[in-house]
N, C-alpha and C positions, 0 to 999 in steps of 0.2 A: 543582286546589286541594287538596282534602282528601277522605278517605274518610268515609262515614257510619260509625257512627251518631252522631257528635258534630258538630253538633247533629243531632237526628232530623229526619225529613222535614218535619214540621209546623213545627218551630222554624225550619228553613231557609226555609220559605215565609213565615213571619212576618217574618223578617229581610228577605227580598226585598220584601215588601209595604210595610214601613216605609221602606226605601230609596227605592222608587218614589214613595211618598207625599211624602217630603221633597223629592225632585227636582221633582215636579209643583207642589208648593207654591211652591218658589223660582222656578220658571218663571212662575207667575202673578204673583208680586211683581215680577219683571223686566218683564213685559208691562204692568203697571199704569202704568209711567212713560211708555209710548207710547200706550196705549189710554185712560188716564184721567189725563192730565198734571195735576199739582197735587194729586192725591188723597193721595199720601204726602208728608208734610212731615218734614223732619229727616233724619238719617242712616239709611241702611239698608245692612246688610252681609249678603251671601249666602254660603251654605255648600255650593254645588254642588261636588261632588268629595269632600266630607267624609262622605258618607252611610255608608260602610262602617265608619268609625271611630265615628261616633255610634251607629249601631244595634248594631254588634258589642259595644260597651262596655255599652250599656244592656241588652242581652240577658243580660248576666252578673250583673245585680243583682236584688234582690227589690223588690216594690212599695213596701215601707216604707223602702227606702234613699233617700238624698238625692243630688241632682245640682245642681252649680253650674257655670256655663259663662261664656263670653265674650259680648260683645254680638252676635256672629255666632251667634244663639241659636235660630233657628226650628226646626231639625231635632230638637233634644233634646226639645222639648215634644211634637212630633208622635209621636216614638217612645215617649214616656212616657204618651201617651193623652190629651193636651189636645185640645180641640175646634178643628179648623182654622177653623171659622166664627168662634169667639171670637178666635182668633189674628189672622185677617185683619182682622176688625173693629178690633182694637186697633192694628194697623199703619196702618189707615186713619184712626184717631183717633175711632172711633165709640163711642157709649154702650154698645153690646152687647159691647165688647171685654173681654178678660181683666181689664184694669184700668180699665174704663169710658172708654177713650180717652185716659187721662192718661199712659200710659207710652210707647207707640209701639214701633217695631221693636227699638230697642236695649235696652229695659228690660222685656222680657217676664218675667212671673213667674206661677207657678201652684202655690201651696203645696198644693192638693188633690192634685196629682200629684207632690209632693215636689221640685218645681223651685223653688228659693228665690230666683231672680232674678239679674239682671245689672246692670252699669253700664258707662258709657263709659270708665272708668279701666282702662288696661292692667294686667292682673295682679290686679285687685281681688278676684276670686273666690278667689284662693289663700289669703290669710289668713282670708277668710270661711269657706271650706270647712274649714280647719284648726280654726277656732273651733267649727264644727258638730261636727266629730269629737271635740273636747274635751267638748262637751256630751253627746254619746253616751256617752263613757267615764264621765263623772260620773254619768249616769243609770244606767249599768250595763246598757244594752241591747247587742244584738249587731248593730246596724245599721252600715252603711258609707256613706261619702261618696265619690262620684266627682267629681273636680275637673278640669274641662277648661280649658285655657288655650293660647294661641298661643306660637310659638317666640320672639317678641319679648318675651314676659313673663318669659322665663328670665333676663333681665338686670336685672329689677327687684329691689330689695332685699327686697321682701316675699316673693319666691320663696325666697330663701336663708334668711330668718328663719323662714318657715313650715316648710320642709323640716327645718330644724335642730330646731325644737321638736317637730314631729311624730315625728321619729326618737327624740329623747330620751324622750318620753313614750309612745311606741308607740301613736300615735293611729290610729284606723281610717279612714284616708283613702287613696285611690288617686289619684295625680296623673297626669293624662294630658296630655302635652305634644303638641299638634297642630302638627306641623311641616309647614306647607303651602308651604315653601320661600321665602316672602316675609314679611318684617316690614313690613307695609303695602306699600311699593314697593321695599324693599331686600332683595336676595338674602341669605338667611340665612348663607351661608358667606363673604360679603365681609369682608375683613380691614380694616375701618375702624372709626371711633369709633361708628358706628351699628349695628354687628353684635354678636353674642354669641360669645365664644370657646368652644371645645370642640366636638369633632366625633367621634362623634355627641353630641348634646346630652344623651343619657341618661347619659353618663359623669359628669355633675354629681352623680348620686346617690351616688357613691363618697365624696364629701366629707362626706356625712351618714349614712354607714353604713347605707344601705338598698339594696335591689335596684334596678337600673336596666337597662332593656332597650329596644332599638329594634326596631320591627316594621313590616311592610308595612301601612300604613293603608288600602290599597285592597282588602284581603282581610278581609271581615267575620268569617270563622271564625278566622283568625289573631288578630284583635283580641279576639273572644269568648274564645278559649282563654287568651290572655295575661291579660286583665282578670279572668277568672274565677279564675285562680290567685292573682292579687293580692288579689282580694276575699276569698277564703277565708283567705288569710294574715292579712288585717286582722281578719276575724271571730274568728280564733283568738287575737287579742291580740298578734300579732307585729309590728304596726306598718305603716308606709306603704311604698309602692312607687312609683317613677317610671317611667312608660311613655312613650316617644317614639314617636308614630304618624306615619309619613311618608306624605303624599299631596300632591295638587296642587289648588290652588284655581282653578276654571275661570273665575270671574268676577273682575272688578277688586276692589280692596280695599273700596271702598264708594262711596257717592254721597250727595249732599245736594240737596234741592230747596228753594229759598227763593222767596218771592213776589217778583216775579210768576213764575208757573210756567214753568220752562224744561225741556222734555222732554229726558230723557237716554236715549240709545239704547244698548242693551246687545248689539247684534250682536257676534259673536265677534271679527270683525276689528277693531272699534273698541276692544274690551277689550285687544287685543294692543298697541295703540299706547301704552298707559299704562306698562307695565313688562315685558311678556313678549316673548320672541322667538317667531316662528312655528314654528320647528323644535321648540323645547322644548314649546310648547303641543301640537303634533300628536303628539309622542312620548307625552305624558301622556294625551292623548285615547285612545290605544290601550290605556291602562290604566284607563280609566273604570270605576269599581267596579261600576256597575249592569249594563252589558252583559257584563262579565266574570263576575259572579255569575249572571246569567241563563244564560249558556252552561254554567256548572257545574251549575246546576239541571237543565238539559236533559240533561246527561250522567248524572245519577242517576235519570232516568226521569220527571221532571216534564214533562207534555205541553205543547205549544205553546198549546193551548186554555186550560190553567190559567194560564199566564203572561200571555196576552193578557187574560184576565178580570181578573187583578190590576191590570194596567196601565190597562185601561178604567175599572175602578172608581175608581182613584186620580184619573184625569183628571176623571171626573164629580164626585167628592167635592170636588176643588179648584175646579172651575168653580162648584159650589154655594157654596163658601166665599166666592168673589168676589161672587156675586150677593147673598148674605146681607149681606156687608159694605157693598156699594154701597147696598142698600136700607135699611140700619140708620140710625137717627136720630143726629144729632150730640148730644154732651152738652149739658145745660143749663148756662148760665153759673154757677149757684150751686154746681156741683160743685167749682169751684176752691177753695172754702173748706171743703169737707166733710172732707177728709183732712189738714188742716193742723193741726199741734200749736200750741196757743196758749201 
C-alpha cells in the first residue's frame, strides 16, 4: 500500500482499530435480525465494506470539525468517538439511546461528537453540510465540514445547487461521494433513466470549478491523504473539493421489519440474490479493506498479537453494546410529547 511515516504507526493502528470496530458493530446489527427478531423496527442500512473510506476520511479532520452523512450512518459515529452502547440502544429503540429511542438506525445524531445527523431523504445532507460550511465562514472560524453521500445522490438537484454555491462562495466543505457501485439496487454505470451520467462521477466537479478526484475507497491511507489535502485547502479559504471514493457494499441495500416480526437472514448467499452476481461479489471480497490493511500493518512490523488484541477488544466491546441495549428500558410513553414544537 504505502510507506510510513504517513500516517505514523500509532495513527495506522488507530485506523485499523476503528475499521474493525465498525465491522464488528455492523455484524452485531445483522445478527440481531435472527437472534432477536422484532427488536429492530424500521429501516436499517449497513456499511460493511465502507470502513476504509469512513475512517480514512475522519482521520484527516480535527475534533471540532463537522460530519454529515447518509442514513447508512453507523460507522461515522464509531470513528468519531460515540458510544457503541448508546448507538445500539438507539437502533433497538431504547431509552438509553443517543436520541432516547426516538431516532432509530436511519436518524442517528451525536452533536457532542460533531455528527449533526441524517435523514432518509437521498442527498439531504449535501445542502445541510453546505449550510454548516456557510455558518463556519460567517463565524470566521477555520473549521471544515465533511459531507458524505452516495453515488445515487449525485443526480439530485440539491447536489448541483450545493456544489455551485459552495464553489462561488469558497465554502469550507469537502464532498465525499461514496460510490459503492449500486444506487439501491441499480448498477451505477447503467445507462438508463435511473442512473447518473458521467464516468467517473468526480468529473462533475469541473462544472463547478472545483477539484475533483476519484480514489480507491478500500485503501484508508489513500483516503486519508486525499481528504487531508482537501481539508487543508478548505481551511485556507480556497473552497470545496469533490472526492469520489470507490468501494463495494457487502450487504444488501437495506431491510425493514414490520409487525408481526419476520426474521430477515443476512447470510451472504441470500444477499447475492437481491442484486449482485457471485463473481462480482467474490472479486470485491478479495479487496475487503480490513484484511488488506491488516496485511499491510503486518508488513510494517505490527505483530500478530497486537492485531489479535485489537480484534478481540472490538468483539468484546460490541457484544457488550448488544447486552447493554437488550437490558435497557423502553422509553416511557410521555417522551412522545417531550421534543415536539407546539
